[in-house]
CHARMM-style PDB file with segment names, atoms N, HN, CA, C and O in Angstrom:
ATOM      1  N   MET     1       0.977  -1.348   0.515  1.00  0.00      PROA
ATOM      2  CA  MET     1      -0.081   0.172  -0.585  1.00  0.00      PROA
ATOM      3  C   MET     1       1.024   0.830   0.095  1.00  0.00      PROA
ATOM      4  O   MET     1       1.546   0.607   1.188  1.00  0.00      PROA
ATOM      5  N   TYR     2       1.306   1.877  -1.002  1.00  0.00      PROA
ATOM      6  HN  TYR     2       0.882   2.059  -1.890  1.00  0.00      PROA
ATOM      7  CA  TYR     2       1.700   3.044  -0.967  1.00  0.00      PROA
ATOM      8  C   TYR     2       0.646   4.391  -1.854  1.00  0.00      PROA
ATOM      9  O   TYR     2      -0.074   4.414  -2.852  1.00  0.00      PROA
ATOM     10  N   ALA     3       1.051   5.295  -0.897  1.00  0.00      PROA
ATOM     11  HN  ALA     3       1.636   5.276  -0.086  1.00  0.00      PROA
ATOM     12  CA  ALA     3       0.634   6.524  -1.146  1.00  0.00      PROA
ATOM     13  C   ALA     3       0.677   7.201  -2.781  1.00  0.00      PROA
ATOM     14  O   ALA     3       1.786   7.270  -3.311  1.00  0.00      PROA
ATOM     15  N   ASP     4      -0.401   7.636  -3.468  1.00  0.00      PROA
ATOM     16  HN  ASP     4      -1.302   7.580  -3.038  1.00  0.00      PROA
ATOM     17  CA  ASP     4      -0.774   7.508  -4.687  1.00  0.00      PROA
ATOM     18  C   ASP     4       0.099   9.003  -4.817  1.00  0.00      PROA
ATOM     19  O   ASP     4       0.129   9.654  -3.772  1.00  0.00      PROA
ATOM     20  N   PRO     5       0.675   9.483  -5.787  1.00  0.00      PROA
ATOM     21  CA  PRO     5       0.947  10.851  -5.578  1.00  0.00      PROA
ATOM     22  C   PRO     5       0.427  11.868  -5.675  1.00  0.00      PROA
ATOM     23  O   PRO     5       0.648  12.804  -4.906  1.00  0.00      PROA
ATOM     24  N   GLY     6      -0.793  11.927  -7.140  1.00  0.00      PROA
ATOM     25  HN  GLY     6      -0.973  11.167  -7.765  1.00  0.00      PROA
ATOM     26  CA  GLY     6      -2.450  11.940  -7.304  1.00  0.00      PROA
ATOM     27  C   GLY     6      -3.672  11.734  -6.382  1.00  0.00      PROA
ATOM     28  O   GLY     6      -4.850  12.051  -6.540  1.00  0.00      PROA
ATOM     29  N   GLY     7      -3.150  11.219  -5.553  1.00  0.00      PROA
ATOM     30  HN  GLY     7      -2.193  10.961  -5.424  1.00  0.00      PROA
ATOM     31  CA  GLY     7      -4.613  11.560  -3.885  1.00  0.00      PROA
ATOM     32  C   GLY     7      -4.501  11.895  -3.177  1.00  0.00      PROA
ATOM     33  O   GLY     7      -5.022  11.648  -2.090  1.00  0.00      PROA
ATOM     34  N   ASP     8      -3.323  13.050  -3.644  1.00  0.00      PROA
ATOM     35  HN  ASP     8      -2.899  13.251  -4.528  1.00  0.00      PROA
ATOM     36  CA  ASP     8      -3.382  14.254  -2.106  1.00  0.00      PROA
ATOM     37  C   ASP     8      -2.855  13.887  -1.283  1.00  0.00      PROA
ATOM     38  O   ASP     8      -2.332  14.764  -0.595  1.00  0.00      PROA
ATOM     39  N   TYR     9      -2.630  12.297  -0.787  1.00  0.00      PROA
ATOM     40  HN  TYR     9      -3.055  11.584  -1.346  1.00  0.00      PROA
ATOM     41  CA  TYR     9      -2.244  12.181   0.691  1.00  0.00      PROA
ATOM     42  C   TYR     9      -0.866  12.462   0.761  1.00  0.00      PROA
ATOM     43  O   TYR     9      -0.192  12.021   1.692  1.00  0.00      PROA
ATOM     44  N   TYR    10      -0.393  13.141  -0.119  1.00  0.00      PROA
ATOM     45  HN  TYR    10      -0.940  13.499  -0.876  1.00  0.00      PROA
ATOM     46  CA  TYR    10       1.181  14.010   1.317  1.00  0.00      PROA
ATOM     47  C   TYR    10       2.009  14.495  -0.286  1.00  0.00      PROA
ATOM     48  O   TYR    10       2.188  13.810  -1.293  1.00  0.00      PROA
ATOM     49  N   SER    11       2.280  15.525  -0.082  1.00  0.00      PROA
ATOM     50  HN  SER    11       2.135  16.081   0.736  1.00  0.00      PROA
ATOM     51  CA  SER    11       2.228  16.711  -0.899  1.00  0.00      PROA
ATOM     52  C   SER    11       4.164  16.703  -0.562  1.00  0.00      PROA
ATOM     53  O   SER    11       4.747  15.918   0.186  1.00  0.00      PROA
ATOM     54  N   THR    12       5.000  18.196  -1.652  1.00  0.00      PROA
ATOM     55  HN  THR    12       4.527  18.834  -2.259  1.00  0.00      PROA
ATOM     56  CA  THR    12       6.204  18.205  -1.195  1.00  0.00      PROA
ATOM     57  C   THR    12       6.860  18.272  -0.027  1.00  0.00      PROA
ATOM     58  O   THR    12       7.756  17.651   0.545  1.00  0.00      PROA
ATOM     59  N   ALA    13       5.870  19.593   0.252  1.00  0.00      PROA
ATOM     60  HN  ALA    13       5.142  20.098  -0.213  1.00  0.00      PROA
ATOM     61  CA  ALA    13       5.474  19.419   1.099  1.00  0.00      PROA
ATOM     62  C   ALA    13       6.191  19.108   2.635  1.00  0.00      PROA
ATOM     63  O   ALA    13       7.052  19.733   3.254  1.00  0.00      PROA
ATOM     64  N   TRP    14       5.565  18.069   2.901  1.00  0.00      PROA
ATOM     65  HN  TRP    14       4.865  17.562   2.398  1.00  0.00      PROA
ATOM     66  CA  TRP    14       5.761  17.023   3.538  1.00  0.00      PROA
ATOM     67  C   TRP    14       6.889  16.198   3.522  1.00  0.00      PROA
ATOM     68  O   TRP    14       7.041  15.432   4.474  1.00  0.00      PROA
ATOM     69  N   ASP    15       7.733  16.212   2.589  1.00  0.00      PROA
ATOM     70  HN  ASP    15       7.610  16.834   1.816  1.00  0.00      PROA
ATOM     71  CA  ASP    15       8.986  15.455   2.169  1.00  0.00      PROA
ATOM     72  C   ASP    15       9.619  16.389   2.812  1.00  0.00      PROA
ATOM     73  O   ASP    15      10.586  15.823   3.321  1.00  0.00      PROA
ATOM     74  N   LEU    16       9.643  17.962   3.203  1.00  0.00      PROA
ATOM     75  HN  LEU    16       8.857  18.422   2.789  1.00  0.00      PROA
ATOM     76  CA  LEU    16      10.476  18.563   4.041  1.00  0.00      PROA
ATOM     77  C   LEU    16      10.602  18.324   5.328  1.00  0.00      PROA
ATOM     78  O   LEU    16      11.457  17.961   6.135  1.00  0.00      PROA
ATOM     79  N   ILE    17       9.007  18.771   5.258  1.00  0.00      PROA
ATOM     80  HN  ILE    17       8.312  19.065   4.602  1.00  0.00      PROA
ATOM     81  CA  ILE    17       8.795  19.107   6.978  1.00  0.00      PROA
ATOM     82  C   ILE    17       9.337  17.712   7.412  1.00  0.00      PROA
ATOM     83  O   ILE    17      10.405  17.754   8.023  1.00  0.00      PROA
ATOM     84  N   ILE    18       8.745  16.391   7.188  1.00  0.00      PROA
ATOM     85  HN  ILE    18       7.878  16.357   6.692  1.00  0.00      PROA
ATOM     86  CA  ILE    18       9.372  15.531   8.123  1.00  0.00      PROA
ATOM     87  C   ILE    18      10.857  14.723   8.653  1.00  0.00      PROA
ATOM     88  O   ILE    18      11.094  14.100   9.688  1.00  0.00      PROA
ATOM     89  N   PRO    19      11.945  15.125   7.132  1.00  0.00      PROA
ATOM     90  CA  PRO    19      13.347  15.078   7.806  1.00  0.00      PROA
ATOM     91  C   PRO    19      13.447  16.218   8.749  1.00  0.00      PROA
ATOM     92  O   PRO    19      14.045  15.991   9.801  1.00  0.00      PROA
ATOM     93  N   LEU    20      13.055  17.184   8.591  1.00  0.00      PROA
ATOM     94  HN  LEU    20      12.570  17.369   7.737  1.00  0.00      PROA
ATOM     95  CA  LEU    20      13.602  18.488   9.325  1.00  0.00      PROA
ATOM     96  C   LEU    20      13.326  18.372  11.149  1.00  0.00      PROA
ATOM     97  O   LEU    20      13.954  18.568  12.189  1.00  0.00      PROA
ATOM     98  N   VAL    21      11.840  17.882  10.660  1.00  0.00      PROA
ATOM     99  HN  VAL    21      11.330  17.723   9.815  1.00  0.00      PROA
ATOM    100  CA  VAL    21      11.143  17.914  12.800  1.00  0.00      PROA
ATOM    101  C   VAL    21      12.027  16.428  12.841  1.00  0.00      PROA
ATOM    102  O   VAL    21      12.562  16.294  13.942  1.00  0.00      PROA
ATOM    103  N   GLY    22      12.317  15.233  11.855  1.00  0.00      PROA
ATOM    104  HN  GLY    22      11.883  15.342  10.961  1.00  0.00      PROA
ATOM    105  CA  GLY    22      13.297  14.227  12.595  1.00  0.00      PROA
ATOM    106  C   GLY    22      14.963  15.316  12.941  1.00  0.00      PROA
ATOM    107  O   GLY    22      15.293  15.214  14.122  1.00  0.00      PROA
ATOM    108  N   LEU    23      15.815  16.137  12.189  1.00  0.00      PROA
ATOM    109  HN  LEU    23      15.547  16.220  11.229  1.00  0.00      PROA
ATOM    110  CA  LEU    23      16.719  16.560  12.942  1.00  0.00      PROA
ATOM    111  C   LEU    23      17.106  17.317  14.333  1.00  0.00      PROA
ATOM    112  O   LEU    23      17.981  17.268  15.197  1.00  0.00      PROA
ATOM    113  N   LEU    24      16.046  17.970  14.056  1.00  0.00      PROA
ATOM    114  HN  LEU    24      15.334  18.009  13.354  1.00  0.00      PROA
ATOM    115  CA  LEU    24      15.288  18.892  14.753  1.00  0.00      PROA
ATOM    116  C   LEU    24      15.409  18.597  16.450  1.00  0.00      PROA
ATOM    117  O   LEU    24      15.882  19.114  17.463  1.00  0.00      PROA
ATOM    118  N   PHE    25      14.455  17.108  15.907  1.00  0.00      PROA
ATOM    119  HN  PHE    25      14.071  16.689  15.085  1.00  0.00      PROA
ATOM    120  CA  PHE    25      14.093  16.485  17.140  1.00  0.00      PROA
ATOM    121  C   PHE    25      15.432  15.582  18.073  1.00  0.00      PROA
ATOM    122  O   PHE    25      15.578  15.308  19.265  1.00  0.00      PROA
ATOM    123  N   ALA    26      16.327  15.299  16.704  1.00  0.00      PROA
ATOM    124  HN  ALA    26      16.208  15.521  15.736  1.00  0.00      PROA
ATOM    125  CA  ALA    26      17.979  15.137  16.842  1.00  0.00      PROA
ATOM    126  C   ALA    26      18.691  15.819  17.677  1.00  0.00      PROA
ATOM    127  O   ALA    26      19.471  15.473  18.565  1.00  0.00      PROA
ATOM    128  N   ALA    27      18.220  17.172  17.168  1.00  0.00      PROA
ATOM    129  HN  ALA    27      17.587  17.452  16.447  1.00  0.00      PROA
ATOM    130  CA  ALA    27      19.180  17.957  17.721  1.00  0.00      PROA
ATOM    131  C   ALA    27      18.378  18.240  19.403  1.00  0.00      PROA
ATOM    132  O   ALA    27      18.979  19.181  19.921  1.00  0.00      PROA
ATOM    133  N   ILE    28      17.903  18.021  19.801  1.00  0.00      PROA
ATOM    134  HN  ILE    28      17.415  17.257  19.380  1.00  0.00      PROA
ATOM    135  CA  ILE    28      16.380  18.347  21.171  1.00  0.00      PROA
ATOM    136  C   ILE    28      17.552  17.558  22.363  1.00  0.00      PROA
ATOM    137  O   ILE    28      18.064  17.749  23.467  1.00  0.00      PROA
ATOM    138  N   VAL    29      17.502  16.177  20.770  1.00  0.00      PROA
ATOM    139  HN  VAL    29      17.087  16.022  19.874  1.00  0.00      PROA
ATOM    140  CA  VAL    29      17.639  15.041  21.998  1.00  0.00      PROA
ATOM    141  C   VAL    29      19.832  15.849  22.505  1.00  0.00      PROA
ATOM    142  O   VAL    29      20.231  16.751  23.241  1.00  0.00      PROA
ATOM    143  N   TYR    30      20.312  15.159  21.877  1.00  0.00      PROA
ATOM    144  HN  TYR    30      19.988  14.426  21.279  1.00  0.00      PROA
ATOM    145  CA  TYR    30      21.421  16.204  21.437  1.00  0.00      PROA
ATOM    146  C   TYR    30      21.929  17.069  22.920  1.00  0.00      PROA
ATOM    147  O   TYR    30      22.639  16.979  23.922  1.00  0.00      PROA
ATOM    148  N   LEU    31      21.216  17.722  22.377  1.00  0.00      PROA
ATOM    149  HN  LEU    31      20.640  17.795  21.563  1.00  0.00      PROA
ATOM    150  CA  LEU    31      21.498  19.047  24.139  1.00  0.00      PROA
ATOM    151  C   LEU    31      20.674  19.038  25.146  1.00  0.00      PROA
ATOM    152  O   LEU    31      20.482  19.913  25.990  1.00  0.00      PROA
ATOM    153  N   GLN    32      20.071  17.753  24.992  1.00  0.00      PROA
ATOM    154  HN  GLN    32      20.227  17.042  24.307  1.00  0.00      PROA
ATOM    155  CA  GLN    32      19.481  17.345  26.645  1.00  0.00      PROA
ATOM    156  C   GLN    32      20.933  16.612  26.855  1.00  0.00      PROA
ATOM    157  O   GLN    32      21.670  16.975  27.772  1.00  0.00      PROA
ATOM    158  N   GLN    33      21.271  15.650  26.033  1.00  0.00      PROA
ATOM    159  HN  GLN    33      20.672  15.354  25.289  1.00  0.00      PROA
ATOM    160  CA  GLN    33      22.146  14.963  26.582  1.00  0.00      PROA
ATOM    161  C   GLN    33      23.018  15.854  27.463  1.00  0.00      PROA
ATOM    162  O   GLN    33      22.931  16.020  28.679  1.00  0.00      PROA
ATOM    163  N   ARG    34      24.183  16.585  26.289  1.00  0.00      PROA
ATOM    164  HN  ARG    34      24.253  16.450  25.301  1.00  0.00      PROA
ATOM    165  CA  ARG    34      25.205  16.866  26.041  1.00  0.00      PROA
ATOM    166  C   ARG    34      24.808  18.268  28.188  1.00  0.00      PROA
ATOM    167  O   ARG    34      25.354  18.035  29.267  1.00  0.00      PROA
ATOM    168  N   PHE    35      23.779  19.444  27.903  1.00  0.00      PROA
ATOM    169  HN  PHE    35      23.336  19.633  27.026  1.00  0.00      PROA
ATOM    170  CA  PHE    35      23.890  19.724  28.668  1.00  0.00      PROA
ATOM    171  C   PHE    35      23.530  19.317  30.321  1.00  0.00      PROA
ATOM    172  O   PHE    35      24.056  19.789  31.329  1.00  0.00      PROA
ATOM    173  N   GLY    36      22.482  18.306  30.228  1.00  0.00      PROA
ATOM    174  HN  GLY    36      22.055  17.922  29.410  1.00  0.00      PROA
ATOM    175  CA  GLY    36      21.340  18.170  30.718  1.00  0.00      PROA
ATOM    176  C   GLY    36      20.247  18.712  31.152  1.00  0.00      PROA
ATOM    177  O   GLY    36      19.694  18.782  32.250  1.00  0.00      PROA
ATOM    178  N   GLY    37      20.040  19.064  30.162  1.00  0.00      PROA
ATOM    179  HN  GLY    37      20.489  19.007  29.270  1.00  0.00      PROA
ATOM    180  CA  GLY    37      18.662  19.419  29.981  1.00  0.00      PROA
ATOM    181  C   GLY    37      18.038  21.152  30.446  1.00  0.00      PROA
ATOM    182  O   GLY    37      16.997  21.802  30.532  1.00  0.00      PROA
ATOM    183  N   ARG    38      19.672  21.272  30.662  1.00  0.00      PROA
ATOM    184  HN  ARG    38      20.518  20.744  30.593  1.00  0.00      PROA
ATOM    185  CA  ARG    38      19.566  22.814  30.786  1.00  0.00      PROA
ATOM    186  C   ARG    38      19.143  24.063  30.101  1.00  0.00      PROA
ATOM    187  O   ARG    38      18.572  25.052  30.561  1.00  0.00      PROA
ATOM    188  N   CYS    39      19.577  23.777  28.822  1.00  0.00      PROA
ATOM    189  HN  CYS    39      20.040  22.974  28.448  1.00  0.00      PROA
ATOM    190  CA  CYS    39      19.308  24.436  27.579  1.00  0.00      PROA
ATOM    191  C   CYS    39      18.015  24.655  26.819  1.00  0.00      PROA
ATOM    192  O   CYS    39      17.898  25.444  25.881  1.00  0.00      PROA
ATOM    193  N   ILE    40      16.477  23.420  27.605  1.00  0.00      PROA
ATOM    194  HN  ILE    40      16.572  22.779  28.367  1.00  0.00      PROA
ATOM    195  CA  ILE    40      16.131  23.703  26.533  1.00  0.00      PROA
ATOM    196  C   ILE    40      14.524  23.782  27.791  1.00  0.00      PROA
ATOM    197  O   ILE    40      13.380  24.139  27.510  1.00  0.00      PROA
ATOM    198  N   LEU    41      15.119  23.265  29.236  1.00  0.00      PROA
ATOM    199  HN  LEU    41      16.049  22.975  29.464  1.00  0.00      PROA
ATOM    200  CA  LEU    41      13.689  23.851  30.682  1.00  0.00      PROA
ATOM    201  C   LEU    41      13.914  25.660  30.831  1.00  0.00      PROA
ATOM    202  O   LEU    41      14.715  26.583  30.684  1.00  0.00      PROA
ATOM    203  N   PRO    42      12.509  25.291  31.243  1.00  0.00      PROA
ATOM    204  CA  PRO    42      12.793  27.525  31.896  1.00  0.00      PROA
ATOM    205  C   PRO    42      13.906  27.652  32.993  1.00  0.00      PROA
ATOM    206  O   PRO    42      14.829  27.214  33.681  1.00  0.00      PROA
ATOM    207  N   LYS    43      13.475  28.134  32.785  1.00  0.00      PROA
ATOM    208  HN  LYS    43      12.725  28.490  32.227  1.00  0.00      PROA
ATOM    209  CA  LYS    43      14.367  28.902  34.330  1.00  0.00      PROA
ATOM    210  C   LYS    43      14.489  28.601  35.139  1.00  0.00      PROA
ATOM    211  O   LYS    43      15.494  28.512  35.845  1.00  0.00      PROA
ATOM    212  N   ARG    44      12.842  28.191  35.365  1.00  0.00      PROA
ATOM    213  HN  ARG    44      12.026  28.263  34.792  1.00  0.00      PROA
ATOM    214  CA  ARG    44      12.785  27.830  37.169  1.00  0.00      PROA
ATOM    215  C   ARG    44      12.853  26.359  37.543  1.00  0.00      PROA
ATOM    216  O   ARG    44      12.531  25.662  38.505  1.00  0.00      PROA
ATOM    217  N   PHE    45      13.419  26.197  36.349  1.00  0.00      PROA
ATOM    218  HN  PHE    45      13.681  26.762  35.567  1.00  0.00      PROA
ATOM    219  CA  PHE    45      13.745  24.162  36.663  1.00  0.00      PROA
ATOM    220  C   PHE    45      15.149  24.270  36.349  1.00  0.00      PROA
ATOM    221  O   PHE    45      15.821  23.248  36.498  1.00  0.00      PROA
ATOM    222  N   LYS    46      15.637  25.175  35.999  1.00  0.00      PROA
ATOM    223  HN  LYS    46      15.092  26.004  35.879  1.00  0.00      PROA
ATOM    224  CA  LYS    46      17.034  25.253  35.859  1.00  0.00      PROA
ATOM    225  C   LYS    46      18.270  25.043  36.740  1.00  0.00      PROA
ATOM    226  O   LYS    46      19.411  24.712  36.418  1.00  0.00      PROA
ATOM    227  N   GLU    47      17.522  25.437  38.431  1.00  0.00      PROA
ATOM    228  HN  GLU    47      16.595  25.705  38.692  1.00  0.00      PROA
ATOM    229  CA  GLU    47      17.986  25.025  39.747  1.00  0.00      PROA
ATOM    230  C   GLU    47      18.451  23.357  39.725  1.00  0.00      PROA
ATOM    231  O   GLU    47      17.745  22.361  39.569  1.00  0.00      PROA
ATOM    232  N   VAL    48      19.968  23.482  39.952  1.00  0.00      PROA
ATOM    233  HN  VAL    48      20.542  24.291  40.079  1.00  0.00      PROA
ATOM    234  CA  VAL    48      20.280  21.899  40.098  1.00  0.00      PROA
ATOM    235  C   VAL    48      20.128  21.229  41.675  1.00  0.00      PROA
ATOM    236  O   VAL    48      20.846  20.755  42.555  1.00  0.00      PROA
ATOM    237  N   GLU    49      19.796  21.297  41.612  1.00  0.00      PROA
ATOM    238  HN  GLU    49      19.213  21.682  40.896  1.00  0.00      PROA
ATOM    239  CA  GLU    49      19.347  20.888  43.600  1.00  0.00      PROA
ATOM    240  C   GLU    49      20.044  19.233  43.425  1.00  0.00      PROA
ATOM    241  O   GLU    49      19.880  18.425  42.511  1.00  0.00      PROA
ATOM    242  N   GLY    50      21.121  19.091  45.076  1.00  0.00      PROA
ATOM    243  HN  GLY    50      21.255  19.747  45.818  1.00  0.00      PROA
ATOM    244  CA  GLY    50      21.417  17.812  45.153  1.00  0.00      PROA
ATOM    245  C   GLY    50      21.202  17.507  46.669  1.00  0.00      PROA
ATOM    246  O   GLY    50      20.607  18.350  47.340  1.00  0.00      PROA
ATOM    247  N   TYR    51      21.516  16.695  47.081  1.00  0.00      PROA
ATOM    248  HN  TYR    51      21.999  16.010  46.536  1.00  0.00      PROA
ATOM    249  CA  TYR    51      20.781  15.302  48.070  1.00  0.00      PROA
ATOM    250  C   TYR    51      20.980  15.701  49.057  1.00  0.00      PROA
ATOM    251  O   TYR    51      22.179  15.927  49.223  1.00  0.00      PROA
ATOM    252  N   GLU    52      19.990  16.065  50.387  1.00  0.00      PROA
ATOM    253  HN  GLU    52      19.016  15.882  50.252  1.00  0.00      PROA
ATOM    254  CA  GLU    52      19.494  15.884  51.085  1.00  0.00      PROA
ATOM    255  C   GLU    52      19.730  15.250  52.472  1.00  0.00      PROA
ATOM    256  O   GLU    52      18.717  14.801  53.008  1.00  0.00      PROA
ATOM    257  N   LYS    53      20.795  15.147  53.088  1.00  0.00      PROA
ATOM    258  HN  LYS    53      21.618  15.512  52.653  1.00  0.00      PROA
ATOM    259  CA  LYS    53      21.257  14.401  53.382  1.00  0.00      PROA
ATOM    260  C   LYS    53      20.487  13.922  54.781  1.00  0.00      PROA
ATOM    261  O   LYS    53      19.627  14.552  55.396  1.00  0.00      PROA
ATOM    262  N   VAL    54      20.808  13.181  54.963  1.00  0.00      PROA
ATOM    263  HN  VAL    54      21.507  12.669  54.464  1.00  0.00      PROA
ATOM    264  CA  VAL    54      19.558  12.340  56.639  1.00  0.00      PROA
ATOM    265  C   VAL    54      20.510  11.567  57.079  1.00  0.00      PROA
ATOM    266  O   VAL    54      21.501  10.993  56.629  1.00  0.00      PROA
ATOM    267  N   PRO    55      19.530  11.796  58.858  1.00  0.00      PROA
ATOM    268  CA  PRO    55      20.269  10.596  60.043  1.00  0.00      PROA
ATOM    269  C   PRO    55      20.079   9.035  59.095  1.00  0.00      PROA
ATOM    270  O   PRO    55      19.366   8.487  58.255  1.00  0.00      PROA
ATOM    271  N   VAL    56      21.206   8.857  59.890  1.00  0.00      PROA
ATOM    272  HN  VAL    56      21.785   9.302  60.573  1.00  0.00      PROA
ATOM    273  CA  VAL    56      21.167   7.246  59.445  1.00  0.00      PROA
ATOM    274  C   VAL    56      21.242   7.296  61.079  1.00  0.00      PROA
ATOM    275  O   VAL    56      21.726   7.883  62.047  1.00  0.00      PROA
ATOM    276  N   ALA    57      20.042   5.789  60.467  1.00  0.00      PROA
ATOM    277  HN  ALA    57      19.649   5.312  59.681  1.00  0.00      PROA
ATOM    278  CA  ALA    57      19.867   5.043  62.486  1.00  0.00      PROA
ATOM    279  C   ALA    57      19.774   3.863  62.364  1.00  0.00      PROA
ATOM    280  O   ALA    57      19.160   3.077  61.641  1.00  0.00      PROA
ATOM    281  N   SER    58      20.760   3.809  63.511  1.00  0.00      PROA
ATOM    282  HN  SER    58      21.258   4.447  64.098  1.00  0.00      PROA
ATOM    283  CA  SER    58      22.020   2.209  64.239  1.00  0.00      PROA
ATOM    284  C   SER    58      21.672   1.928  64.280  1.00  0.00      PROA
ATOM    285  O   SER    58      20.488   2.251  64.183  1.00  0.00      PROA
ATOM    286  N   ASP    59      22.345   0.228  64.614  1.00  0.00      PROA
ATOM    287  HN  ASP    59      23.307  -0.034  64.693  1.00  0.00      PROA
ATOM    288  CA  ASP    59      21.288  -1.069  65.629  1.00  0.00      PROA
ATOM    289  C   ASP    59      21.462  -1.170  66.546  1.00  0.00      PROA
ATOM    290  O   ASP    59      20.997  -2.145  67.137  1.00  0.00      PROA
ATOM    291  N   ALA    60      22.165  -0.309  67.144  1.00  0.00      PROA
ATOM    292  HN  ALA    60      22.543   0.482  66.664  1.00  0.00      PROA
ATOM    293  CA  ALA    60      22.767  -0.377  68.155  1.00  0.00      PROA
ATOM    294  C   ALA    60      21.803   0.048  69.462  1.00  0.00      PROA
ATOM    295  OT1 ALA    60      22.267   0.034  70.602  1.00  0.00      PROA
TER     296      ALA     60
END
């Protein structure tokens, strides 16, 4: 089942849009992995939170 070019199932615009969106998605994933999401997330999410120390319960 292949789309018929005369059937208006797709156009030449989609021949450009689909690869460009794929490249954009790949660039977003690359930047997220490279910078840990700090370049994409809003400012309020950019703060790096550390682990909080909790007291250790001992068996003694």
